[in-house]
C-alpha atoms as one frame of an Amber mdcrd trajectory, in Angstrom:
protein
 182.660 157.120  78.853 181.182 154.715  81.493 177.969 152.948  80.521 175.093
 153.917  82.816 173.634 151.318  85.132 170.146 151.506  83.673 171.451 151.026
  80.113 173.443 147.996  81.223 170.386 146.435  82.840 168.359 147.007  79.706
 171.093 145.618  77.505 171.342 142.454  79.608 167.564 141.995  79.339 167.042
 142.274  83.177 164.585 145.165  82.789 162.706 146.705  79.944 163.083 150.312
  78.699 159.630 151.053  80.127 160.745 149.698  83.514 163.830 151.917  83.385
 161.844 155.034  82.573 159.310 154.341  85.361 162.201 153.786  87.862 163.897
 157.047  86.817 160.651 158.917  87.270 160.252 157.343  90.787 163.866 158.217
  91.583 163.128 161.838  90.802 160.482 161.862  93.571 162.301 159.823  96.258
 165.924 160.800  95.588 166.985 157.156  96.084 169.680 155.452  94.061 168.310
 153.928  90.874 169.216 150.411  92.057 167.238 150.866  95.276 164.174 151.880
  93.351 164.431 148.897  91.020 164.799 146.394  93.920 162.014 148.012  96.011
 159.576 147.850  93.077 160.531 144.268  92.310 161.834 145.070  88.815 165.126
 143.374  89.372 166.600 140.912  91.896 169.354 142.228  94.205 171.696 139.437
  93.048 171.331 140.434  89.383 171.684 144.129  90.124 174.860 143.610  92.133
 176.348 141.445  89.366 175.944 144.360  86.908 177.190 146.928  89.494 180.312
 144.805  90.026 181.013 144.939  86.291 180.395 148.692  86.190 182.547 149.495
  89.265 185.266 146.956  88.501 184.965 145.120  91.895 184.303 141.419  92.501
 180.840 140.034  93.225 180.895 137.132  95.681 178.622 134.321  96.809 179.490
 134.332 100.496 178.123 130.843 100.928 181.002 129.659  98.777 183.625 132.150
  99.971 186.271 131.252 102.584 186.165 133.771 105.390 189.300 134.156 107.546
 188.489 133.361 111.174 191.236 135.534 112.554 189.969 138.550 110.554 186.549
 138.094 112.102 188.115 138.033 115.558 190.133 141.182 114.823 187.145 143.287
 113.549 184.684 144.165 116.400 181.154 142.914 115.765 179.688 146.395 116.263
 181.093 147.460 112.857 179.721 144.394 111.072 176.202 144.759 112.586 176.008
 148.535 112.395 177.150 148.865 108.813 175.851 145.471 107.540 179.285 144.580
 106.221 181.184 141.258 106.453 184.942 141.204 106.977 186.585 138.643 104.700
 190.361 138.757 105.077 193.111 140.993 106.403 196.579 140.879 104.855 199.362
 143.539 104.617 197.127 145.996 106.455 194.486 145.645 103.688 191.057 144.631
 104.933 188.643 143.173 102.387 184.933 143.547 103.273 181.728 142.434 101.620
 179.159 145.197 101.227 175.812 145.430  99.416 175.920 149.108  98.469 179.115
 150.192  96.628 178.033 153.886  96.805 177.880 154.110 100.617 181.298 155.352
 101.514 180.682 156.093 105.190 181.406 152.506 106.437 184.638 152.426 104.427
 185.748 155.795 105.788 184.864 154.815 109.357 186.758 151.530 109.174 189.864
 153.265 107.764 189.750 156.053 110.313 189.061 153.951 113.423 190.931 150.771
 112.581 193.793 152.161 110.472 193.401 149.668 107.573 193.127 150.271 103.900
 189.721 148.875 102.953 188.937 147.055  99.743 185.362 146.300  98.703 183.591
 143.244  97.348 179.909 143.034  96.557 177.508 140.507  98.062 173.745 140.413
  98.583 172.438 141.884 101.834 170.885 138.489 102.783 174.214 136.686 102.310
 175.980 139.370 104.395 173.548 139.067 107.306 173.655 135.264 107.243 177.500
 135.449 107.357 177.441 137.922 110.212 175.158 135.654 112.252 177.257 132.569
 111.365 180.591 134.014 112.236 179.863 136.572 114.973 176.893 134.734 116.555
 173.256 135.574 117.160 172.792 138.997 118.771 176.518 139.664 119.069 175.935
 143.386 118.417 173.613 143.589 121.407 176.111 141.752 123.617 178.810 144.210
 122.580 176.485 147.136 123.481 175.786 145.638 126.869 179.455 145.152 127.592
 180.245 148.740 126.487 177.465 150.050 128.790 178.492 147.868 131.746 182.228
 147.160 131.412 182.649 146.427 135.144 180.484 143.357 134.810 182.850 141.538
 132.482 184.795 139.876 135.275 182.562 140.337 138.247 179.350 138.648 137.064
 180.239 135.487 135.311 177.906 133.142 137.144 174.381 133.125 138.534 175.576
 132.794 142.140 177.365 136.225 142.179 174.391 138.429 141.312 172.017 140.139
 143.644 168.294 139.728 143.141 167.728 143.467 142.573 170.374 143.468 139.807
 168.597 140.619 138.062 165.258 142.437 138.271 166.756 145.550 136.744 168.680
 143.755 133.995 165.706 141.604 133.061 163.921 144.822 131.961 166.991 146.447
 130.389 166.195 147.371 126.820 169.348 145.659 125.518 168.668 142.401 127.373
 165.080 142.442 126.077 166.370 142.892 122.556 168.945 140.183 123.051 166.307
 137.612 124.046 164.043 138.725 121.245 166.883 138.304 118.682 167.476 134.726
 119.886 163.779 133.932 119.607 163.494 135.512 116.141 166.552 133.648 114.897
 165.073 130.362 116.133 161.831 130.981 114.318 163.649 131.962 111.107 165.476
 128.593 111.320 162.130 126.719 111.885 163.218 125.566 115.306 160.679 123.865
 117.618 162.836 124.239 120.718 165.587 126.474 122.032 168.206 124.986 124.406
 170.361 127.364 126.495 173.010 125.724 128.711 175.577 127.389 130.940 178.984
 125.727 131.374 182.082 126.675 133.346 183.668 128.752 130.618 180.956 129.314
 128.072 177.246 129.217 127.078 175.851 126.897 124.442 172.831 127.764 122.302
 171.188 124.978 120.315 168.027 124.864 118.176 165.972 121.758 117.563 165.138
 121.699 113.880 163.215 118.857 112.294 163.715 116.877 115.513 167.529 117.192
 115.579 169.579 119.549 117.839 171.793 121.910 115.963 174.513 124.173 117.433
 174.031 127.881 116.790 176.946 130.307 116.752 176.802 132.726 119.664 179.391
 135.172 121.066 181.308 133.697 123.995 180.743 136.976 125.816 177.085 136.062
 126.266 178.140 134.279 129.475 178.461 137.634 131.208 174.733 138.192 130.783
 173.400 134.677 131.115 171.696 135.375 134.419 170.000 138.455 133.029 168.865
 136.411 129.957 167.455 133.716 132.232 165.652 136.346 134.328 164.175 138.041
 131.211 162.800 134.711 130.033 161.312 134.037 133.464 159.685 137.452 133.472
 158.136 136.781 130.042 156.624 133.470 131.327 155.483 134.598 134.801 158.123
 132.517 136.682 159.924 133.288 139.915 163.152 135.047 139.039 164.445 134.706
 142.541 164.206 130.928 142.722 167.219 129.404 141.021 167.611 126.269 143.128
 164.556 124.359 141.968 163.149 123.392 138.495 160.397 125.721 137.211 157.913
 125.600 134.351 156.262 128.618 132.812 154.230 129.745 129.847 154.173 133.047
 127.970 153.236 134.514 124.648 155.285 136.609 122.255 154.578 138.353 118.955
 157.469 137.847 116.592 156.985 139.256 113.119 153.375 138.828 112.094 152.740
 135.624 114.144 152.053 135.032 117.766 153.832 132.205 119.549 153.198 130.362
 122.762 156.394 129.891 124.755 156.656 126.863 127.032 159.690 127.312 129.311
 161.347 124.828 131.554 164.372 125.541 133.762 166.501 123.141 135.845 169.434
 124.065 138.164 172.815 122.786 137.030 176.394 123.064 138.332 177.106 126.430
 136.612 173.696 128.005 136.215 170.200 127.159 135.069 169.594 125.170 131.899
 166.693 126.565 129.914 164.514 124.948 127.241 161.926 127.022 125.323 159.230
 125.249 123.245 157.971 127.490 120.410 154.334 126.923 119.364 152.643 129.067
 116.782 149.219 129.801 118.149 147.459 129.555 114.791 149.131 126.493 113.353
 146.918 123.355 113.277 147.484 120.660 110.616 144.781 119.116 108.510 144.584
 115.357 108.015 146.025 115.715 104.511 149.089 117.621 105.799 150.071 114.902
 108.247 151.708 112.759 105.504 149.093 110.020 105.533 148.710 107.825 102.543
 145.177 107.805 101.135 144.238 104.403 102.576 145.605 105.475 105.995 143.732
 108.790 105.959 140.436 107.044 105.021 140.966 104.566 107.850 141.586 107.184
 110.470 138.568 109.189 109.232 136.348 106.082 109.607 137.706 105.592 113.149
 137.056 109.142 114.341 133.635 109.297 112.721 132.374 106.489 114.994 129.877
 107.587 117.623 131.762 106.015 120.549 134.947 104.187 121.463 138.564 105.076
 122.241 141.234 105.782 119.642 144.772 105.875 121.001 147.784 107.499 119.347
 151.079 106.048 120.693 154.771 106.906 120.397 157.687 108.467 122.320 157.942
 112.114 123.255 158.302 114.327 120.219 156.811 111.881 117.716 153.911 114.159
 116.765 151.094 112.467 118.734 149.450 115.754 119.829 149.623 117.148 116.293
 147.750 114.120 115.001 145.067 114.460 117.652 144.602 118.153 116.859 144.255
 117.284 113.174 141.554 114.789 114.129 139.790 117.386 116.316 139.966 119.931
 113.526 138.260 117.388 111.197 135.551 116.732 113.793 135.059 120.383 114.854
 131.536 121.368 113.642 128.766 123.355 115.312 126.764 120.096 115.733 129.417
 118.553 118.032 130.464 119.492 121.527 134.193 118.785 121.883 135.987 119.066
 125.233 139.715 118.403 125.803 141.838 118.059 128.905 145.560 118.631 128.244
 148.879 119.226 129.951 149.745 121.620 128.452 147.267 123.062 125.931 149.487
 123.238 122.866 147.174 124.937 120.367 144.002 126.851 120.756 141.071 125.535
 118.654 138.142 127.868 118.080 134.890 126.144 118.985 136.580 123.513 121.272
 136.429 123.723 125.054 139.979 123.138 126.312 140.981 122.516 129.935 144.490
 122.940 131.215 145.557 120.458 133.913 146.734 122.097 137.130 147.764 119.424
 139.635 148.690 122.058 142.244 145.044 122.792 142.853 143.790 119.221 142.213
 142.694 119.732 138.640 143.979 116.370 137.303 143.139 114.401 134.192 140.830
 112.127 136.213 138.975 114.956 137.950 138.568 116.855 134.686 137.239 113.778
 132.937 134.522 113.272 135.582 133.365 116.883 135.092 133.515 116.732 131.336
 130.958 114.002 131.249 128.401 116.323 132.835 128.884 118.845 129.954 127.267
 116.533 127.433 130.123 116.225 124.873 130.151 114.084 121.814 133.950 114.011
 121.535 136.476 114.061 124.370 140.258 114.316 124.060 142.499 113.297 126.927
 146.065 114.577 126.439 147.622 111.465 127.853 146.625 108.301 129.798 149.141
 108.272 132.655 147.524 106.064 135.301 144.854 103.576 136.154 142.221 106.105
 137.216 142.388 108.196 134.019 142.462 105.103 131.829 139.466 103.574 133.543
 137.334 106.737 133.347 138.241 107.248 129.664 137.169 103.647 128.885 133.908
 104.048 130.829 133.171 107.303 129.031 133.496 105.473 125.686 131.087 102.777
 126.909 128.512 105.465 127.741 128.435 106.763 124.162 131.384 109.137 123.767
 134.205 109.173 121.251 137.432 109.533 123.200 140.877 110.406 121.683 144.060
 110.040 123.753 147.754 109.188 123.683 150.047 106.678 125.334 153.837 106.577
 125.517 154.739 103.260 123.879 157.041 102.103 121.096 154.429 100.560 118.862
 150.637 100.057 118.587 150.505  96.620 120.190 152.424  97.803 123.225 149.558
 100.285 123.899 147.337  97.363 124.941 149.816  95.993 127.372 150.487  99.448
 128.829 146.819  99.830 129.684 146.766  96.426 131.322 149.918  97.283 133.281
 148.063 100.394 134.606 145.456  97.912 136.029 142.714  98.651 133.499 140.517
  95.502 133.263 140.818  93.560 129.979 137.078  93.636 129.474 137.131  97.511
 129.431 139.863  97.484 126.783 138.118  94.909 124.566 134.761  96.728 124.897
 135.898 100.360 124.440 139.108 100.481 122.394 138.668 100.851 118.663 142.269
 101.240 117.539 145.835 101.917 118.477 147.814 104.179 116.043 151.607 104.279
 116.463 153.559 107.000 114.767 157.065 108.501 114.213 158.407 111.575 112.467
 161.032 111.280 109.728 162.853 114.095 107.995 162.107 114.761 104.322 164.857
 114.988 101.725 165.649 118.559 100.783 164.184 119.201  97.334 166.907 121.745
  96.522 169.853 119.344  96.775 168.113 115.922  96.142 170.352 113.486  94.335
 170.317 109.710  93.565 171.612 107.314  96.175 174.450 104.991  95.112 173.397
 101.297  95.272 176.736 100.298  96.799 175.991 102.579  99.794 172.755 100.753
 100.753 173.007  98.436 103.828 172.869  94.727 103.047 169.452  93.415 102.319
 167.795  96.805 102.229 167.578  96.991  98.391 165.434  93.834  98.238 163.221
  95.158 101.056 162.715  98.458  99.182 161.840  96.571  96.049 159.352  94.438
  97.966 157.374  97.403  99.309 157.363  98.928  95.815 155.751  95.767  94.336
 159.057  94.287  93.114 159.557  97.230  90.724 162.918  98.991  90.192 163.374
 101.616  92.840 165.608 104.753  92.686 166.638 105.965  96.137 167.478 109.561
  96.880 169.368 111.584  99.464 170.124 115.260 100.135 173.603 116.452  99.247
 173.360 119.366 101.692 172.820 123.003 100.654 172.061 126.495 101.906 168.357
 125.852 102.183 168.733 122.849 104.485 171.823 124.194 106.337 173.913 121.346
 104.905 171.882 118.571 106.469 170.235 117.234 103.261 166.802 117.324 105.013
 164.104 119.950 105.081 160.779 119.430 106.860 159.257 116.265 108.378 156.417
 113.849 107.702 154.845 111.100 109.781 154.981 107.293 109.653 151.959 105.370
 110.944 150.860 101.885 111.859 147.156 101.439 112.519 146.082  98.504 114.591
 142.320  98.034 114.626 140.837  95.923 117.433 139.195  92.879 115.792 137.778
  89.727 117.360 141.124  87.843 117.283 142.901  90.706 119.056 140.043  91.022
 121.527 140.518  87.391 122.400 144.301  87.927 122.987 143.623  90.939 125.174
 141.234  88.922 127.254 143.988  86.356 127.725 146.422  89.133 128.639 148.735
  87.986 125.745 152.099  89.664 125.192 152.540  92.640 122.859 154.479  90.399
 120.432 151.552  87.952 120.046 149.120  90.816 119.630 151.326  92.416 116.938
 151.757  89.137 115.067 147.963  88.755 114.910 147.581  92.393 113.776 150.176
  91.850 110.932 148.261  88.794 109.773 145.098  90.946 109.706 146.803  93.546
 107.456 148.745  95.820 109.854 151.602  97.610 108.046 154.388  98.197 110.639
 156.187 101.541 111.014 159.334 100.148 109.405 157.486  99.076 106.294 155.661
 102.360 106.109 159.030 104.112 106.291 160.475 101.989 103.561 157.528 102.894
 101.338 158.337 106.639 101.804 161.985 105.970 101.094 161.019 104.056  97.894
 158.802 107.011  96.912 161.860 109.363  97.301 160.486 111.290 100.258 163.092
 110.252 102.853 166.245 108.184 103.130 166.724 104.565 104.380 169.055 105.912
 107.134 166.264 108.143 108.409 163.790 105.284 108.490 166.271 103.094 110.382
 167.026 105.966 112.819 163.438 106.255 113.995 162.197 102.697 113.644 165.206
 100.621 114.716 163.130  99.211 117.599 160.080  98.426 115.477
């Protein structure tokens, strides 16, 4: 006589007898399977339950992350079966199809596969999460929706393979088609689940590439090659969401929209450019409610205290410098968040406004109607602010007005695109800003970079022999000549095999002292200014990165990747 599932779970210590009795009572009301009740009520994990079910039913239980899946089998089984029944085809041999399922008692998918495809189906158990991950990895994001679109509009398979062949009215209709809307939403949702900051869609002669930028690095995402038949409709749907002109496909466009995905709202910043085979699309994903605190930036205690002292000053300019994507705006928002009290009037002028801050007056630059950084700054001064934030100093006029605002008793925060802190000084002088304004108004230049953090789930020691020459002594030096153990990520499911998960910032803070003021007045080079700052105690980005590597937060390779020019 077969042992009952509940008794097996109790015997293995996965649930108590009281849990079993409560689940059976619940089962009597809902008519669900006992296992479904146990999982829904959190009494047992799906993985543990399936392991017991596999023993009971005499079928294998697989970890799909470690299971080899036959590519030809995936190509032979239409994606509609995988998505509809939430099953993953594993291999096909001698007319026997092996599939991974999460419910061994649901016979409908097995009967349907045998009836429609003519195979004998064998089952293996796997968790529902593993199955869905495998479907997305092998069939591609939203492949079920693409198949439905192709089934509904088969004539379009060969006729509409490029943007140039479609009529405008067709684009307008398809942009609102329920399946196209769902397809775009699935891509957005997948990007958010993978923690992507940007989505890159590119159309080539034979295919479409979909890439997500995760932790600053672009990563290919599997997508059905049939998506090319609907690329124009996808582009039009994205344009509709962001109030862009769907007719114009010959010129670059920028747009902005908002989408609710899950429980969070996201701002979408979309940019399109015309290319040889269609428009290239980049979508920046910005959660509307996510603003970092100073502590979350990755600052060491001494650095955090120094920045707090700088932004608590009643007047002066504090610049954050770095290339695009180095987290400058995030640092400025964290500073504004720290300063945002009812006793202060804070006004910002940005292009674009990346996050909304309650209690802060934010201005969006619109050069088409003459609302520039410089014009906005002039008006801001008449609104009696204590703190002003200028998204970026791009020219002489904006730089000069920002400096003069600081001299009249305002704290000004802004950014510059330079490689290090000292270069920020020479950039302002290159714009034509007078040295006396820089020496009188500037309080500090803060350079920053973002480095990826080692994944905690697969962190392992770094072999000494693998360290580049001379690096071990440098690491020991920043650690006070103490023995240092270096780590790296092996690569696992949590970090998608990269060995990294999340990011933190590196900083170098250059305060303007009397020596540096003298060098600015002389229009000295960035190198001379940096040398003077180092003598005064500046810790360069490279050294800051080595400290984080010595602390086991990141790897030496990652530090070298982002600070090779420092």
